[in-house]
C-alpha positions as CSV (number, residue, x, y, z in Angstrom):
1,M,0.0,0.0,0.0
2,A,2.8,2.4,0.9
3,M,4.5,1.7,-2.4
4,A,1.2,2.4,-4.2
5,R,0.8,5.7,-2.4
6,W,4.4,6.7,-3.3
7,S,3.7,5.8,-6.9
8,R,0.5,7.9,-7.1
9,L,2.4,10.8,-5.4
10,L,5.2,10.5,-7.8
11,L,2.7,10.6,-10.7
12,V,1.1,13.7,-9.4
13,M,4.4,15.4,-8.9
14,C,5.4,14.5,-12.5
15,R,2.2,16.0,-13.8
16,I,2.8,19.2,-11.8
17,A,6.3,19.4,-13.2
18,V,5.0,19.0,-16.8
19,L,2.4,21.8,-16.1
20,V,5.1,24.1,-14.7
21,L,7.4,23.3,-17.6
22,F,4.9,23.8,-20.4
23,F,2.5,26.3,-18.9
24,P,4.3,29.2,-20.6
25,L,3.7,27.5,-24.0
26,W,0.0,26.8,-23.3
27,A,-0.5,30.3,-22.0
28,Q,0.8,31.7,-25.2
29,S,-1.3,29.3,-27.4
30,T,-2.9,31.2,-30.3
31,R,-6.7,31.2,-30.5
32,I,-8.4,30.8,-33.9
33,E,-12.1,31.5,-34.0
34,I,-13.9,30.5,-37.2
35,D,-17.6,31.2,-37.7
36,A,-19.0,29.3,-40.8
37,S,-22.4,31.0,-40.4
38,Q,-20.8,34.4,-41.1
39,K,-19.9,34.3,-44.8
40,A,-18.3,37.3,-46.5
41,P,-20.5,39.1,-49.0
42,Y,-18.2,38.0,-51.8
43,K,-16.8,34.8,-53.3
44,I,-13.1,33.7,-53.5
45,P,-12.7,34.2,-57.3
46,R,-10.6,31.5,-59.0
47,T,-8.9,34.3,-60.9
48,I,-6.8,35.2,-57.8
49,Y,-4.8,32.1,-58.6
50,G,-3.6,33.3,-62.0
51,T,0.0,33.1,-63.2
52,F,2.3,35.1,-65.4
53,L,4.3,34.1,-68.5
54,E,6.9,36.2,-70.3
55,P,9.8,35.4,-72.6
56,I,12.6,36.0,-70.1
57,L,15.5,33.7,-69.1
58,Q,14.3,30.2,-69.8
59,S,10.6,30.7,-69.2
60,I,9.7,29.9,-72.8
61,Y,12.8,29.2,-74.9
62,G,14.7,26.6,-73.0
63,G,11.7,26.1,-70.8
64,L,8.1,25.6,-71.9
65,W,9.1,25.4,-75.6
66,G,10.2,21.9,-76.4
67,Q,12.7,22.8,-79.1
68,I,16.2,22.4,-77.8
69,V,18.6,24.2,-80.2
70,V,19.7,27.8,-79.3
71,N,19.9,30.2,-82.2
72,P,18.6,27.6,-84.6
73,S,18.8,30.0,-87.6
74,F,22.5,31.0,-87.2
75,E,21.6,34.7,-86.7
76,E,23.8,37.5,-85.3
77,N,22.9,40.2,-82.8
78,L,20.4,38.1,-80.8
79,W,22.0,39.0,-77.4
80,S,22.7,42.4,-75.8
81,L,26.3,43.1,-74.9
82,G,25.7,42.2,-71.3
83,A,23.9,39.0,-72.1
84,L,26.6,38.1,-74.6
85,Q,29.3,38.6,-72.0
86,N,27.4,36.1,-69.7
87,E,27.4,33.6,-72.6
88,I,31.1,34.0,-73.1
89,T,31.8,33.7,-69.4
90,R,29.8,30.5,-69.3
91,E,31.6,29.1,-72.4
92,P,34.9,30.9,-73.2
93,A,35.4,28.8,-76.3
94,L,32.7,30.9,-78.0
95,V,35.3,33.6,-78.5
96,R,37.3,31.5,-80.8
97,A,34.2,30.2,-82.5
98,S,33.1,33.7,-83.2
99,A,36.5,34.5,-84.8
100,L,35.7,31.6,-87.2
101,G,32.4,33.2,-88.3
102,L,30.1,31.1,-86.1
103,P,27.2,32.7,-84.3
104,V,26.7,32.2,-80.6
105,P,26.5,29.5,-79.2
106,W,27.6,27.4,-82.2
107,E,31.2,26.0,-82.1
108,P,33.4,24.2,-84.7
109,L,33.5,20.4,-84.5
110,D,37.3,20.6,-84.7
111,Q,38.8,23.9,-83.8
112,G,42.1,22.8,-85.2
113,Q,40.8,22.7,-88.7
114,G,40.7,26.5,-88.9
115,N,38.3,28.6,-90.8
116,R,35.8,26.5,-92.9
117,Y,32.7,28.6,-92.2
118,E,31.2,31.8,-93.7
119,P,28.0,33.6,-92.7
120,R,25.8,34.4,-95.7
121,W,23.4,37.3,-95.7
122,G,20.5,37.5,-98.1
123,D,20.6,33.7,-99.0
124,A,18.7,32.2,-96.1
125,A,15.8,29.8,-95.6
126,N,14.9,31.7,-92.4
127,S,15.5,35.2,-91.1
128,S,18.4,37.1,-92.7
129,R,21.4,34.8,-92.4
130,S,22.6,31.2,-93.1
131,L,25.9,29.4,-92.5
132,F,28.1,28.2,-95.3
133,L,30.0,25.0,-94.3
134,M,33.0,24.0,-96.4
135,A,34.2,20.4,-95.6
136,L,37.8,19.5,-95.9
137,P,38.9,16.7,-98.3
138,G,39.1,13.3,-96.6
139,S,38.0,14.5,-93.1
140,E,34.9,15.5,-91.3
141,T,34.1,19.2,-90.9
142,G,31.1,20.5,-89.0
143,V,29.5,22.6,-86.3
144,R,28.2,21.6,-82.9
145,Q,26.2,23.0,-80.0
146,Q,26.0,21.9,-76.4
147,V,22.5,20.5,-75.6
148,F,20.9,19.0,-72.6
149,L,18.4,16.2,-73.3
150,P,15.6,14.9,-71.0
151,V,17.0,11.4,-71.0
152,H,15.3,10.7,-67.7
153,R,12.1,10.9,-69.7
154,T,12.7,9.9,-73.3
155,L,15.5,8.6,-75.4
156,A,13.8,9.4,-78.7
157,Y,14.3,12.7,-80.6
158,T,13.1,14.2,-83.8
159,G,14.5,17.2,-85.8
160,S,14.7,19.1,-89.0
161,L,17.1,21.4,-90.8
162,W,17.1,23.5,-93.9
163,A,20.0,23.0,-96.3
164,K,21.1,24.2,-99.8
165,H,23.6,21.9,-101.5
166,V,26.4,23.8,-103.4
167,S,29.0,21.3,-104.3
168,G,30.6,17.9,-103.5
169,P,28.8,14.8,-102.2
170,A,25.1,15.8,-101.6
171,Q,24.8,14.8,-97.9
172,V,25.3,15.9,-94.3
173,T,25.4,13.9,-91.1
174,V,23.5,14.9,-88.0
175,S,24.6,13.2,-84.8
176,L,24.7,13.3,-81.0
177,R,28.1,12.9,-79.4
178,R,29.8,13.1,-76.0
179,R,30.4,16.7,-75.1
180,N,33.8,17.9,-76.3
181,R,34.6,14.3,-77.4
182,P,33.8,14.3,-81.2
183,A,35.1,10.8,-81.6
184,E,32.6,9.4,-79.1
185,G,29.2,9.3,-80.9
186,F,25.9,8.1,-79.5
187,V,23.7,8.2,-82.6
188,S,23.9,9.6,-86.1
189,Q,21.9,9.9,-89.3
190,T,23.0,10.7,-92.8
191,V,20.7,13.2,-94.6
192,A,20.7,13.0,-98.4
193,L,20.3,16.4,-100.0
194,S,18.3,16.9,-103.2
195,G,18.5,19.6,-105.8
196,S,20.4,22.9,-105.5
197,D,17.8,25.0,-103.8
198,W,16.7,25.4,-100.1
199,A,14.8,22.4,-98.8
200,R,13.8,21.1,-95.4
201,Y,15.0,17.7,-94.2
202,T,14.0,15.7,-91.2
203,F,15.9,13.3,-89.0
204,S,15.3,11.2,-85.9
205,F,17.4,9.6,-83.1
206,Q,17.0,6.8,-80.6
207,L,19.7,7.1,-77.9
208,P,21.0,3.8,-76.5
209,P,20.0,3.4,-72.9
210,G,22.6,4.3,-70.3
211,K,24.9,6.2,-72.7
212,L,24.0,9.7,-71.5
213,A,23.3,10.5,-67.8
214,R,20.6,12.9,-66.5
215,L,21.9,16.5,-66.4
216,E,24.9,15.5,-68.6
217,P,25.5,17.7,-71.7
218,A,25.9,16.3,-75.2
219,D,26.9,17.8,-78.5
220,L,24.5,18.1,-81.4
221,V,26.7,17.9,-84.5
222,I,26.0,18.8,-88.2
223,A,28.9,17.7,-90.4
224,A,30.0,17.1,-94.0
225,N,32.9,15.3,-95.6
226,H,34.9,15.0,-98.8
227,E,34.8,18.7,-99.7
228,T,31.0,19.0,-99.5
229,R,30.0,22.6,-99.5
230,V,26.5,23.4,-98.1
231,L,24.4,26.2,-96.7
232,L,22.7,25.4,-93.4
233,D,19.8,27.1,-91.7
234,Q,17.0,26.6,-89.1
235,V,18.0,23.5,-87.2
236,F,15.3,22.1,-84.8
237,L,15.6,19.3,-82.3
238,Y,12.6,18.1,-80.2
239,P,12.1,15.3,-77.7
240,A,9.8,12.9,-79.4
241,D,7.3,13.2,-76.5
242,A,6.8,17.0,-77.0
243,V,3.1,17.9,-77.0
244,E,2.3,20.5,-79.7
245,S,6.0,21.5,-79.6
246,L,5.8,22.0,-75.8
247,D,7.5,20.3,-72.9
248,P,5.2,17.6,-71.6
249,E,6.4,18.0,-68.0
250,M,5.7,21.7,-68.1
251,I,2.2,21.1,-69.3
252,S,1.6,18.5,-66.6
253,L,2.8,20.7,-63.8
254,T,0.8,23.7,-65.2
255,K,-2.4,21.6,-65.5
256,A,-2.0,20.3,-61.9
257,L,-1.7,23.9,-60.7
258,N,-5.3,24.5,-61.8
259,T,-4.5,28.1,-62.7
260,P,-7.5,29.8,-64.3
261,L,-5.5,32.6,-66.0
262,I,-2.1,32.7,-67.8
263,R,-1.0,36.3,-68.3
264,F,1.1,36.8,-71.4
265,G,2.8,40.1,-70.7
266,G,5.8,41.8,-69.2
267,N,8.5,44.3,-70.2
268,Y,8.8,42.7,-73.6
269,T,5.2,43.8,-74.3
270,S,6.1,47.4,-75.1
271,G,8.1,46.3,-78.1
272,Y,6.2,43.1,-79.1
273,H,4.3,43.0,-82.4
274,W,2.0,40.1,-82.5
275,R,2.1,39.5,-86.2
276,D,5.8,38.5,-85.9
277,G,4.5,35.4,-84.0
278,I,2.0,34.0,-86.4
279,G,2.2,32.0,-89.6
280,P,4.5,29.0,-90.6
281,L,7.1,28.4,-87.9
282,D,10.0,28.1,-90.3
283,K,9.2,31.6,-91.7
284,R,9.1,33.4,-88.4
285,V,12.0,35.9,-88.0
286,S,14.5,35.7,-85.1
287,M,15.2,39.0,-83.4
288,L,16.5,40.6,-80.3
289,N,14.2,40.7,-77.3
290,L,15.0,44.3,-76.4
291,A,13.6,44.1,-72.9
292,W,15.8,41.2,-71.8
293,G,18.7,41.2,-74.2
294,M,18.1,37.6,-75.4
295,P,16.8,35.9,-78.5
296,E,13.2,36.1,-79.5
297,Y,12.6,33.5,-82.2
298,N,8.8,34.2,-82.4
299,H,8.2,30.5,-82.3
300,F,5.9,30.8,-79.3
301,G,3.3,33.3,-80.6
302,T,-0.4,33.7,-80.3
303,D,-1.5,30.3,-81.6
304,E,1.1,28.5,-79.4
305,L,-0.1,30.5,-76.4
306,L,-3.7,29.6,-77.0
307,A,-2.7,25.9,-77.5
308,F,-0.8,26.0,-74.2
309,C,-3.8,27.6,-72.4
310,R,-6.1,24.9,-73.8
311,L,-3.8,22.1,-72.7
312,A,-3.5,23.7,-69.2
313,G,-7.2,24.4,-68.9
314,S,-6.5,28.1,-68.5
315,A,-7.7,31.3,-70.2
316,P,-5.3,33.8,-71.7
317,Q,-4.8,37.3,-70.2
318,I,-2.8,39.2,-72.9
319,A,-1.1,42.5,-72.5
320,L,-1.3,44.8,-75.5
321,N,1.6,46.9,-76.9
322,L,1.0,50.5,-75.7
323,G,4.7,51.4,-76.2
324,S,5.8,51.1,-79.9
325,G,2.4,49.7,-80.9
326,T,-0.7,51.4,-82.4
327,P,-4.4,51.2,-81.4
328,E,-5.0,49.6,-84.8
329,E,-2.4,46.9,-84.2
330,A,-4.0,46.2,-80.8
331,A,-7.5,46.0,-82.3
332,G,-6.2,43.5,-84.9
333,W,-4.8,41.3,-82.1
334,V,-8.1,41.3,-80.3
335,S,-9.9,40.3,-83.5
336,Y,-7.4,37.5,-84.2
337,V,-7.8,36.0,-80.7
338,N,-11.6,36.5,-80.8
339,S,-11.7,34.5,-84.1
340,K,-10.2,31.6,-82.1
341,L,-11.9,31.9,-78.7
342,G,-14.8,34.2,-79.1
343,A,-15.4,37.8,-77.8
344,G,-15.2,39.0,-74.2
345,Q,-11.6,38.1,-73.4
346,L,-9.4,39.7,-70.8
347,W,-6.9,42.2,-72.1
348,E,-4.3,44.5,-70.5
349,L,-3.7,48.0,-71.8
350,G,0.1,47.9,-71.6
351,N,2.6,46.9,-69.0
352,E,4.3,49.2,-66.4
353,L,3.9,52.2,-68.7
354,W,5.0,54.4,-65.8
355,G,8.6,53.1,-66.2
356,D,11.2,54.8,-68.5
357,F,12.6,51.3,-69.1
358,Q,9.5,50.6,-71.2
359,I,9.9,51.1,-75.0
360,G,7.9,54.2,-76.0
361,Y,6.6,54.8,-72.4
362,P,3.9,57.5,-72.6
363,T,4.9,59.8,-69.6
364,L,2.5,60.7,-66.9
365,E,1.0,63.5,-68.9
366,R,0.1,61.3,-71.9
367,A,-0.7,58.0,-70.1
368,A,-4.5,58.6,-69.8
369,A,-4.9,59.8,-73.4
370,R,-3.0,56.8,-74.7
371,T,-5.0,54.4,-72.5
372,K,-8.2,55.9,-73.8
373,A,-7.2,55.7,-77.4
374,F,-6.4,51.9,-77.1
375,S,-9.5,51.3,-75.1
376,D,-11.6,52.9,-77.8
377,A,-9.8,50.9,-80.6
378,V,-10.5,47.6,-78.7
379,R,-14.1,48.5,-78.1
380,T,-14.7,49.0,-81.8
381,V,-13.9,45.4,-82.5
382,D,-15.2,43.9,-79.2
383,S,-17.6,45.9,-77.0
384,T,-17.5,43.0,-74.5
385,A,-13.7,42.9,-74.0
386,R,-12.7,43.2,-70.3
387,L,-9.9,45.7,-70.0
388,I,-7.1,46.2,-67.4
389,A,-5.5,49.6,-67.4
390,T,-1.9,50.0,-66.2
391,G,-1.8,51.3,-62.6
392,Q,1.1,52.0,-60.4
393,D,2.7,49.9,-57.6
394,P,0.9,49.8,-54.2
395,D,3.7,51.8,-52.5
396,H,3.5,54.9,-54.7
397,F,0.3,54.8,-56.8
398,E,-1.5,58.0,-56.0
399,E,-0.4,60.4,-58.7
400,W,-0.3,58.0,-61.6
401,N,-3.6,56.3,-60.8
402,A,-5.3,59.6,-60.3
403,K,-4.6,60.4,-64.0
404,L,-6.2,57.2,-65.1
405,L,-9.2,57.5,-62.7
406,A,-9.9,60.9,-64.4
407,L,-10.9,59.0,-67.6
408,P,-14.6,58.4,-68.2
409,P,-16.2,55.4,-66.4
410,G,-16.3,52.4,-68.7
411,T,-12.9,53.0,-70.2
412,F,-11.5,50.0,-68.2
413,Q,-12.8,47.6,-65.6
414,Y,-9.6,46.9,-63.7
415,L,-6.6,48.9,-62.6
416,A,-3.4,46.9,-62.6
417,T,-0.8,47.0,-59.9
418,H,2.6,45.1,-59.5
419,F,5.0,44.4,-56.7
420,V,8.3,43.0,-57.6
421,V,10.6,43.5,-54.6
422,G,14.1,42.7,-53.6
423,C,13.8,41.1,-50.2
424,G,17.3,41.8,-49.1
425,N,17.0,45.6,-49.5
426,V,16.2,47.1,-46.1
427,K,16.6,50.6,-44.6
428,K,18.1,49.4,-41.3
429,P,21.9,49.8,-41.2
430,K,23.8,46.5,-40.8
431,P,20.7,44.3,-40.5
432,T,20.9,40.8,-39.2
433,T,19.8,37.8,-41.2
434,S,16.8,37.3,-39.0
435,F,15.8,41.0,-39.3
436,I,15.9,40.8,-43.1
437,A,13.8,37.6,-42.9
438,E,11.2,39.1,-40.6
439,S,10.9,42.3,-42.7
440,A,10.5,40.2,-45.9
441,L,7.9,37.8,-44.4
442,A,5.9,40.9,-43.2
443,L,5.5,42.3,-46.7
444,P,2.1,40.7,-47.5
445,V,0.7,42.4,-44.4
446,G,2.0,45.8,-45.6
447,L,0.6,45.1,-49.1
448,E,-2.9,44.4,-47.7
449,R,-2.9,47.8,-46.1
450,Q,-1.7,49.5,-49.2
451,L,-4.3,47.8,-51.3
452,R,-7.0,49.2,-49.1
453,K,-5.6,52.7,-49.6
454,M,-5.8,52.0,-53.4
455,K,-9.4,51.0,-53.1
456,A,-10.2,54.2,-51.1
457,Q,-8.8,56.3,-54.0
458,I,-10.9,54.4,-56.5
459,D,-14.0,54.8,-54.3
460,A,-13.4,58.5,-54.2
461,S,-13.5,58.7,-58.0
462,P,-16.3,58.4,-60.5
463,H,-15.3,54.8,-61.0
464,R,-16.5,53.7,-57.6
465,G,-18.2,50.3,-57.8
466,Q,-17.1,49.9,-61.5
467,V,-13.3,49.5,-61.3
468,K,-11.4,46.8,-59.3
469,I,-7.8,46.1,-58.8
470,A,-5.9,43.4,-60.8
471,F,-2.6,42.4,-59.2
472,T,-1.0,41.3,-62.5
473,E,2.6,40.7,-61.2
474,W,4.0,39.9,-57.8
475,L,7.3,38.4,-57.0
476,F,9.6,38.3,-53.9
477,H,13.2,38.1,-55.1
478,G,16.7,38.4,-53.8
479,Q,20.3,38.3,-54.9
480,N,20.8,34.8,-53.6
481,D,19.3,32.2,-51.3
482,S,20.7,33.9,-48.2
483,V,17.4,35.8,-48.0
484,P,13.8,34.6,-48.3
485,R,13.0,34.7,-52.0
486,F,11.1,33.0,-54.8
487,T,13.4,30.0,-55.0
488,N,13.4,28.9,-51.4
489,M,11.0,28.0,-48.5
490,G,10.9,31.6,-47.4
491,G,9.5,32.5,-50.8
492,A,6.7,29.9,-50.3
493,I,5.8,31.4,-46.9
494,M,5.6,34.9,-48.5
495,A,3.6,33.6,-51.4
496,A,1.1,31.9,-49.1
497,G,0.9,35.0,-46.9
498,F,0.1,37.0,-49.9
499,L,-2.6,34.5,-51.0
500,N,-4.2,35.0,-47.6
501,T,-4.1,38.7,-48.3
502,L,-5.8,38.1,-51.6
503,I,-8.6,36.0,-50.1
504,R,-9.2,38.8,-47.6
505,T,-9.3,41.5,-50.3
506,A,-10.9,39.5,-53.1
507,D,-14.0,41.7,-53.1
508,F,-11.9,44.4,-54.8
509,V,-8.8,42.5,-56.0
510,P,-10.4,39.7,-58.0
511,I,-7.5,39.1,-60.3
512,S,-3.9,38.1,-59.5
513,D,-1.0,36.7,-61.5
514,M,1.9,35.2,-59.6
515,T,5.3,35.8,-61.2
516,G,5.9,33.5,-62.9
517,L,4.3,30.4,-64.1
518,I,7.6,29.3,-65.5
519,D,10.9,30.4,-64.0
520,F,11.1,32.6,-60.9
521,A,8.5,31.3,-58.4
522,G,7.1,28.8,-60.9
523,I,8.0,25.7,-62.8
524,T,11.7,25.7,-63.6
525,K,14.0,23.8,-66.1
526,K,17.7,23.4,-65.6
527,R,19.8,21.1,-67.8
528,S,16.5,19.6,-69.0
529,Q,15.4,18.7,-65.5
530,V,11.9,20.1,-64.8
531,Y,11.0,20.9,-61.2
532,A,9.0,23.3,-59.1
533,P,10.3,25.6,-56.3
534,P,8.5,25.7,-53.0
535,A,6.4,28.8,-54.0
536,Y,4.8,26.7,-56.8
537,W,3.7,24.1,-54.2
538,A,2.2,26.8,-52.0
539,L,0.2,28.3,-54.8
540,R,-1.0,24.8,-55.8
541,M,-2.1,24.0,-52.2
542,Y,-4.4,27.0,-52.5
543,S,-5.5,26.8,-56.1
544,T,-6.6,23.2,-55.8
545,S,-8.7,23.8,-52.7
546,S,-12.5,23.8,-52.8
547,A,-12.9,27.0,-50.7
548,A,-15.3,29.3,-52.5
549,S,-16.7,31.7,-49.8
550,P,-14.5,33.4,-47.1
551,I,-15.9,33.0,-43.6
552,M,-15.3,35.0,-40.4
553,T,-11.8,34.2,-39.1
554,R,-10.3,35.8,-36.0
555,V,-6.8,35.1,-34.8
556,T,-5.5,36.1,-31.4
557,G,-1.8,35.5,-31.0
558,E,1.6,36.9,-30.9
559,T,2.6,39.7,-33.4
560,Y,5.8,41.6,-34.2
561,D,6.6,45.1,-35.6
562,V,9.0,46.0,-38.4
563,H,10.8,49.3,-38.4
564,E,13.3,50.3,-41.1
565,G,12.4,47.2,-42.9
566,N,12.2,46.6,-46.7
567,N,12.8,49.7,-48.7
568,R,9.5,49.5,-50.4
569,I,7.3,49.2,-47.2
570,P,9.7,49.8,-44.3
571,E,7.1,50.3,-41.5
572,I,4.8,47.4,-40.8
573,T,3.3,46.9,-37.3
574,G,1.2,44.2,-35.8
575,V,2.4,41.3,-38.1
576,P,0.9,38.1,-36.9
577,Y,3.2,35.1,-36.7
578,L,0.3,32.9,-37.4
579,D,-1.8,34.2,-40.4
580,V,-5.0,32.3,-40.9
581,V,-8.0,32.6,-43.3
582,A,-10.8,30.1,-43.9
583,G,-13.5,29.3,-46.4
584,L,-16.4,27.1,-47.3
585,N,-17.0,25.2,-50.5
586,D,-20.2,25.9,-52.5
587,P,-22.2,23.0,-51.0
588,A,-21.0,24.2,-47.6
589,D,-20.0,20.7,-46.6
590,A,-16.3,21.3,-46.5
591,L,-14.3,23.9,-44.5
592,T,-10.7,24.8,-45.5
593,I,-8.3,26.5,-43.2
594,F,-5.2,28.2,-44.7
595,A,-2.5,28.9,-42.2
596,V,1.0,30.5,-42.5
597,N,3.4,30.3,-39.7
598,R,6.0,33.1,-40.2
599,H,8.1,32.2,-37.2
600,P,11.4,30.9,-38.4
601,N,12.1,28.5,-35.6
602,R,9.0,28.1,-33.3
603,D,6.1,25.8,-33.8
604,I,2.8,27.5,-32.8
605,P,0.2,25.6,-30.8
606,A,-3.3,26.9,-31.5
607,R,-6.8,26.2,-30.2
608,L,-9.4,26.3,-32.9
609,R,-13.0,27.1,-32.1
610,L,-15.6,26.4,-34.9
611,E,-19.0,28.0,-35.0
612,G,-21.7,27.0,-37.4
613,F,-19.8,23.9,-38.6
614,I,-19.5,20.5,-36.8
615,P,-16.6,18.6,-38.5
616,S,-16.0,15.0,-38.9
617,K,-13.4,13.8,-36.5
618,Q,-10.7,13.2,-39.2
619,G,-9.6,15.9,-41.6
620,R,-7.1,16.1,-44.4
621,V,-3.9,18.2,-43.9
622,Q,-1.2,19.4,-46.3
623,T,2.0,20.9,-44.8
624,L,4.7,22.6,-46.7
625,S,7.9,23.1,-44.7
626,G,11.7,22.8,-45.1
627,T,14.8,22.5,-43.0
628,S,15.0,26.3,-43.0
629,L,13.7,29.4,-44.7
630,Y,16.5,29.0,-47.3
631,Q,16.0,25.4,-48.4
632,V,15.5,25.1,-52.2
633,N,14.5,22.7,-54.9
634,D,16.9,22.5,-57.8
635,E,17.9,20.2,-60.7
636,L,20.0,18.1,-58.3
637,R,17.3,17.8,-55.6
638,P,14.1,18.6,-57.5
639,N,11.8,17.2,-54.7
640,A,13.6,18.5,-51.6
641,V,10.6,20.6,-50.5
642,L,7.2,19.1,-51.2
643,P,3.8,19.3,-49.4
644,V,3.3,16.4,-47.0
645,E,-0.1,14.9,-46.6
646,S,-1.3,13.9,-43.1
647,A,-4.5,13.8,-41.1
648,V,-6.0,15.7,-38.2
649,T,-7.7,13.0,-36.0
650,N,-9.1,15.1,-33.2
651,A,-11.2,17.6,-35.2
652,A,-14.2,19.0,-33.2
653,P,-15.9,22.3,-32.7
654,D,-13.1,23.0,-30.3
655,F,-9.7,21.3,-30.9
656,E,-6.0,22.0,-30.8
657,Y,-3.4,21.9,-33.6
658,L,0.3,22.5,-33.7
659,F,1.4,24.6,-36.7
660,P,5.1,23.8,-37.6
661,H,7.6,26.7,-37.7
662,A,8.2,28.4,-41.1
663,S,5.4,26.5,-42.8
664,V,2.3,26.6,-44.9
665,T,-0.6,24.4,-43.7
666,V,-4.0,23.7,-45.4
667,I,-6.6,21.8,-43.4
668,E,-9.8,20.5,-45.0
669,L,-12.6,19.4,-42.7
670,K,-15.8,17.7,-43.8
671,R,-19.1,18.5,-42.2
672,R,-20.3,15.7,-39.9
């Protein structure tokens, strides 16, 4: 008996010790109150989960577009000087290749053979230039280019080239070889040339299994022998599993994202002429993308965009050229797209016209008049078109937006805003890493407050009740992964925090496009490996949810203040570590809770109290978290950070849940 009493006493003492030890944690437990009977007077429009596509870096060429060869038409002046410098730094051998008359990034098959090449202007199958190849007697002479092939997915490839036989044996050989080892070939095909005029020839390859490793480069080689002289142009190489010339993995990840809008716009818009991107692919002219100093082949034009949207289950949101373009040109583009999709599409009247980096920017004094002229031109061909005017960024919008809001009501239905911010740029001298992180993660809270100021300006104008805000670009970037940015887990937390903001403001911000669908925070391709960064997964957790109506959500918990923070919005007070919104699906039989834990190293226990909704005991949970704010997915570790599915097993009108530090959590509860 004495032993039993001591055992019970010891048990009580242990319980008291546990209470004392963990009472501070329980005392600070966050309270989340959700009332499903109090629906917001607006829906969560699917269009807040839009995305953004622009020909920049490898978003289209080298990314979405399946064709592998760079500068397939042997053109010059497709890179700005700075971009060309980067190419040469990456591959110094291009300097010698250029001295031999070869355009970037083509190289000689054998540099020791000297100069057996000549660019030819005015005699080309495509664009303005071709390459004259002069084979040596008794030895192989050719050109090559480094390529990365998706051998993890397919070993079959198809291609084509244009050639014009001049003299010697009428044939060329196309092959794939070990990079920088011309004697080690994988596959080759001899192409017989016919006649003495330009003609298009096709070829195909089946790589032997195991010859080329994932992420390993190869050389695509075009060669001739026995003094053959031939003009070459427009060389294409596709994986055999390309879908309508597009990368199938890109299509799959886009479709799974369930994005309703794909915005086709960006800085290139102010110099883009849509007619350059229609018609036969082999006849489209390669040129310099002036916005980004990189090649624009015009292979991905309007029809390709519409095909991609169809494959992804999305609608296009196209930005019109209000820089170097004309109202008549814009109206022609609207008519062309309407002939494919029907009237009433969503169009943007320009892109960031307030910036002097835009080609032909209109200046503050002329912005309204130019917007009106293009609006009128579009209305003449489609009175039902939905128009987005170019507004300013949320942190300095007043003067610019006032000019546009002075236009007659009905000129546009939406006013665009953008926020592309460097997360490492803060006002505080000598900031710590943790301060930079806290100020970055607070930005969605500051943006919400700025958006409400933008709404107040609209409501004070004649456009009250007629114009809403379209957040057509948003991106949290940084110099590298030492700060929270689009490539790492910190970027995912910022993206989810901003999606919470969008749900709370969706009554007046019904359109949003995250930068970008491909590259930046979206789907990425490096060395032919396709993967998605953490921010993509955060957007997908939201965009695939069934939540359709916001419901009253109140969070009582710890907050922090930011002073001298990010240069764009340096003062943000009352930032909740745990940011929560909730919504019901249309049948009102499922409740979804979206939670973002901004704390970098502390799990947050919370007590949830549900009103107007009695849940089944078990609910579905998705959690996105990493080893730190700075963990990334990349081509070496494409799946390092992925959502993890689990279950909540104690769901009730009153229950507890522990939200992991630096995480995004989506909980779906079914009505009992």
